[in-house]
SEDREN-633624 format. One line per field, with one value per residue: residue number from 1; residue in three letters; chain; x, y, z of N, C-alpha, C, O in turn. Coordinates in steps of 0.2 Angstrom, whole numbers. Layout:
N
pos	c(NUM; ...);
code	c(ALA; ...);
unit	c(A; ...);
n.c1	c(X; ...);
n.c2	c(Y; ...);
n.c3	c(Z; ...);
ca.c1	c(X; ...);
ca.c2	c(Y; ...);
ca.c3	c(Z; ...);
c.c1	c(X; ...);
c.c2	c(Y; ...);
c.c3	c(Z; ...);
o.c1	c(X; ...);
o.c2	c(Y; ...);
o.c3	c(Z; ...);
This chain:
96
pos	c(1; 2; 3; 4; 5; 6; 7; 8; 9; 10; 11; 12; 13; 14; 15; 16; 17; 18; 19; 20; 21; 22; 23; 24; 25; 26; 27; 28; 29; 30; 31; 32; 33; 34; 35; 36; 37; 38; 39; 40; 41; 42; 43; 44; 45; 46; 47; 48; 49; 50; 51; 52; 53; 54; 55; 56; 57; 58; 59; 60; 61; 62; 63; 64; 65; 66; 67; 68; 69; 70; 71; 72; 73; 74; 75; 76; 77; 78; 79; 80; 81; 82; 83; 84; 85; 86; 87; 88; 89; 90; 91; 92; 93; 94; 95; 96);
code	c(UNK; UNK; UNK; UNK; UNK; UNK; UNK; UNK; UNK; UNK; UNK; UNK; UNK; UNK; UNK; UNK; UNK; UNK; UNK; UNK; UNK; UNK; UNK; UNK; UNK; UNK; UNK; UNK; UNK; UNK; UNK; UNK; UNK; UNK; UNK; UNK; UNK; UNK; UNK; UNK; UNK; UNK; UNK; UNK; UNK; UNK; UNK; UNK; UNK; UNK; UNK; UNK; UNK; UNK; UNK; UNK; UNK; UNK; UNK; UNK; UNK; UNK; UNK; UNK; UNK; UNK; UNK; UNK; UNK; UNK; UNK; UNK; UNK; UNK; UNK; UNK; UNK; UNK; UNK; UNK; UNK; UNK; UNK; UNK; UNK; UNK; UNK; UNK; UNK; UNK; UNK; UNK; UNK; UNK; UNK; UNK);
unit	c(A; A; A; A; A; A; A; A; A; A; A; A; A; A; A; A; A; A; A; A; A; A; A; A; A; A; A; A; A; A; A; A; A; A; A; A; A; A; A; A; A; A; A; A; A; A; A; A; A; A; A; A; A; A; A; A; A; A; A; A; A; A; A; A; A; A; A; A; A; A; A; A; A; A; A; A; A; A; A; A; A; A; A; A; A; A; A; A; A; A; A; A; A; A; A; A);
n.c1	c(-97; -106; -113; -103; -99; -109; -109; -100; -100; -111; -105; -97; -86; -74; -77; -73; -60; -56; -57; -48; -35; -36; -34; -23; -15; -20; -10; 0; 3; 2; 11; 20; 15; 17; 30; 29; 26; 34; 47; 40; 41; 54; 61; 66; 76; 80; 85; 73; 57; 42; 35; 28; 26; 17; 5; 5; 0; -12; -20; -21; -26; -42; -44; -44; -55; -66; -70; -70; -87; -95; -108; -115; -114; -113; -114; -101; -91; -92; -86; -73; -66; -66; -53; -47; -39; -36; -25; -20; -15; -10; 3; 9; 14; 21; 31; 39);
n.c2	c(93; 90; 81; 71; 67; 63; 50; 43; 38; 32; 17; 3; 1; -10; -5; 9; 10; 2; 12; 21; 11; 15; 27; 30; 21; 23; 35; 29; 23; 34; 39; 27; 22; 33; 34; 20; 26; 34; 24; 15; 25; 25; 37; 38; 27; 12; -1; -5; -14; -3; -5; -18; -16; -6; -11; -24; -14; -8; -19; -18; -9; -10; -21; -16; -6; -16; -21; -8; -4; -17; -20; -10; -9; -19; -24; -18; -21; -32; -29; -23; -34; -44; -37; -34; -44; -48; -39; -45; -59; -53; -47; -56; -64; -51; -55; -63);
n.c3	c(13; 22; 18; 14; 28; 33; 25; 32; 43; 41; 36; 42; 52; 45; 33; 33; 35; 25; 17; 21; 19; 5; 2; 6; -3; -15; -17; -14; -28; -37; -42; -47; -57; -64; -66; -70; -86; -87; -90; -99; -113; -113; -104; -93; -84; -72; -63; -57; -58; -62; -71; -65; -52; -50; -55; -44; -35; -38; -41; -26; -22; -31; -25; -11; -14; -16; -4; 1; -7; -5; 1; -3; -17; -28; -41; -46; -34; -40; -51; -45; -45; -55; -61; -51; -48; -64; -63; -53; -60; -72; -66; -61; -69; -80; -71; -73);
ca.c1	c(-96; -109; -114; -95; -100; -115; -108; -94; -107; -115; -99; -94; -77; -66; -75; -71; -51; -54; -56; -41; -29; -39; -31; -13; -12; -19; -5; 7; 3; 1; 20; 21; 11; 21; 37; 29; 25; 42; 52; 41; 46; 63; 66; 72; 84; 80; 83; 68; 53; 37; 27; 25; 25; 10; -1; 1; -2; -19; -23; -22; -30; -44; -47; -50; -62; -71; -72; -76; -91; -97; -111; -118; -113; -110; -111; -96; -88; -89; -81; -66; -61; -61; -52; -38; -36; -33; -22; -11; -11; -4; 9; 16; 15; 28; 39; 43);
ca.c2	c(90; 87; 73; 68; 65; 57; 42; 42; 39; 24; 16; 0; -2; -11; -2; 15; 8; 1; 17; 26; 10; 18; 35; 28; 14; 25; 40; 27; 20; 33; 38; 20; 23; 40; 30; 15; 28; 36; 18; 12; 31; 25; 45; 32; 18; 13; -7; -4; -14; 1; -9; -24; -10; -3; -17; -24; -11; -6; -23; -21; -4; -14; -26; -14; -3; -19; -21; -2; -3; -24; -21; -7; -8; -26; -27; -12; -22; -38; -30; -22; -44; -49; -30; -36; -53; -48; -35; -47; -62; -49; -43; -62; -65; -52; -53; -74);
ca.c3	c(18; 25; 13; 16; 32; 34; 20; 35; 46; 39; 34; 45; 53; 41; 26; 36; 36; 17; 11; 22; 16; -1; -3; 7; -7; -20; -14; -17; -36; -42; -44; -48; -64; -68; -67; -78; -89; -89; -92; -108; -115; -111; -100; -86; -85; -65; -64; -53; -65; -63; -69; -62; -45; -53; -56; -40; -32; -41; -38; -19; -22; -31; -19; -7; -15; -18; 2; 3; -10; -4; 3; -7; -24; -25; -46; -45; -32; -43; -57; -48; -40; -57; -60; -48; -48; -70; -65; -49; -64; -74; -63; -58; -77; -81; -61; -72);
c.c1	c(-97; -112; -108; -95; -105; -114; -104; -97; -108; -111; -96; -88; -76; -68; -73; -61; -48; -51; -49; -36; -32; -34; -23; -13; -12; -10; 3; 10; 3; 9; 20; 21; 14; 29; 37; 30; 33; 46; 47; 39; 52; 65; 68; 73; 82; 81; 76; 60; 46; 34; 25; 21; 19; 9; 1; 0; -8; -22; -25; -27; -38; -49; -49; -53; -67; -71; -77; -85; -94; -103; -117; -119; -109; -110; -104; -92; -86; -82; -72; -64; -60; -58; -44; -36; -30; -26; -16; -9; -7; 2; 14; 17; 22; 36; 39; 42);
c.c2	c(88; 82; 67; 63; 62; 49; 39; 39; 33; 20; 10; 3; -2; -6; 6; 12; 5; 9; 24; 20; 13; 23; 31; 23; 20; 32; 35; 25; 27; 36; 36; 20; 28; 35; 25; 16; 28; 29; 16; 18; 27; 31; 40; 28; 20; 4; -12; -7; -9; -3; -12; -21; -8; -8; -18; -20; -6; -11; -21; -13; -3; -15; -22; -8; -10; -21; -15; -1; -12; -23; -15; -8; -16; -23; -21; -14; -29; -38; -27; -28; -44; -42; -36; -40; -55; -45; -39; -56; -58; -48; -51; -67; -63; -51; -60; -71);
c.c3	c(21; 22; 13; 23; 34; 29; 26; 39; 44; 35; 43; 46; 50; 34; 28; 36; 27; 16; 14; 18; 7; -4; 1; 1; -12; -22; -17; -26; -41; -48; -46; -57; -67; -69; -73; -84; -93; -91; -98; -112; -117; -108; -93; -85; -78; -69; -62; -58; -59; -62; -69; -53; -44; -54; -50; -34; -33; -42; -31; -20; -22; -28; -11; -5; -15; -11; 7; 1; -8; -5; 0; -15; -27; -35; -47; -42; -37; -50; -55; -46; -46; -59; -61; -47; -57; -70; -58; -57; -68; -73; -63; -63; -82; -78; -69; -79);
o.c1	c(-93; -114; -108; -91; -104; -117; -105; -96; -106; -114; -94; -85; -74; -64; -71; -56; -42; -45; -46; -33; -27; -30; -18; -7; -7; -7; 8; 15; 4; 11; 20; 25; 14; 31; 40; 34; 36; 49; 50; 34; 54; 71; 73; 68; 81; 78; 75; 57; 45; 30; 20; 17; 16; 14; -2; -1; -9; -28; -30; -33; -42; -54; -53; -55; -72; -75; -81; -89; -98; -105; -123; -124; -103; -104; -105; -86; -80; -78; -68; -58; -54; -62; -40; -30; -24; -22; -10; -3; -1; 7; 20; 19; 26; 41; 45; 43);
o.c2	c(85; 78; 61; 58; 57; 44; 33; 34; 28; 19; 13; 7; 3; -4; 9; 16; 6; 10; 29; 23; 12; 23; 31; 21; 22; 32; 37; 26; 26; 36; 38; 19; 28; 34; 24; 13; 26; 30; 15; 17; 27; 33; 42; 25; 26; 3; -18; -2; -11; -5; -12; -23; -9; -12; -14; -23; 0; -10; -24; -14; 0; -13; -25; -6; -8; -26; -15; 2; -13; -24; -16; -6; -16; -20; -20; -11; -30; -41; -28; -28; -43; -39; -39; -40; -58; -46; -38; -58; -59; -48; -52; -73; -66; -49; -58; -73);
o.c3	c(25; 27; 13; 24; 37; 29; 27; 36; 48; 29; 48; 42; 47; 30; 23; 37; 25; 14; 11; 14; 3; -9; -3; 1; -14; -27; -21; -28; -47; -54; -52; -61; -73; -74; -78; -88; -98; -97; -103; -115; -123; -110; -90; -85; -76; -74; -64; -60; -53; -57; -73; -49; -38; -55; -47; -29; -30; -43; -30; -19; -18; -27; -7; 0; -14; -12; 11; 6; -13; -10; 1; -19; -28; -36; -53; -43; -38; -53; -59; -45; -47; -56; -65; -44; -57; -75; -58; -58; -68; -77; -64; -62; -85; -79; -66; -84);
């Protein structure tokens, strides 16, 4: 707990907001991913497309993570930028 508090104190305000957003978006995206898997396995039938929603949610998750780690872990952040863009493009193409 002490290590977490020390890391929290080192963060800039916008990085703290991004950390909170990561937790919120992650909590929303996990059920979307489960719903997407259940739709692929043909277990649930819903007019709502969980696949597109989970791709958009994961893209938003990665954007928040980029904001959180850009200052100290630039290489990881660049990888997550690429993943966010790929997921967003895939979601757009699936929607069309």
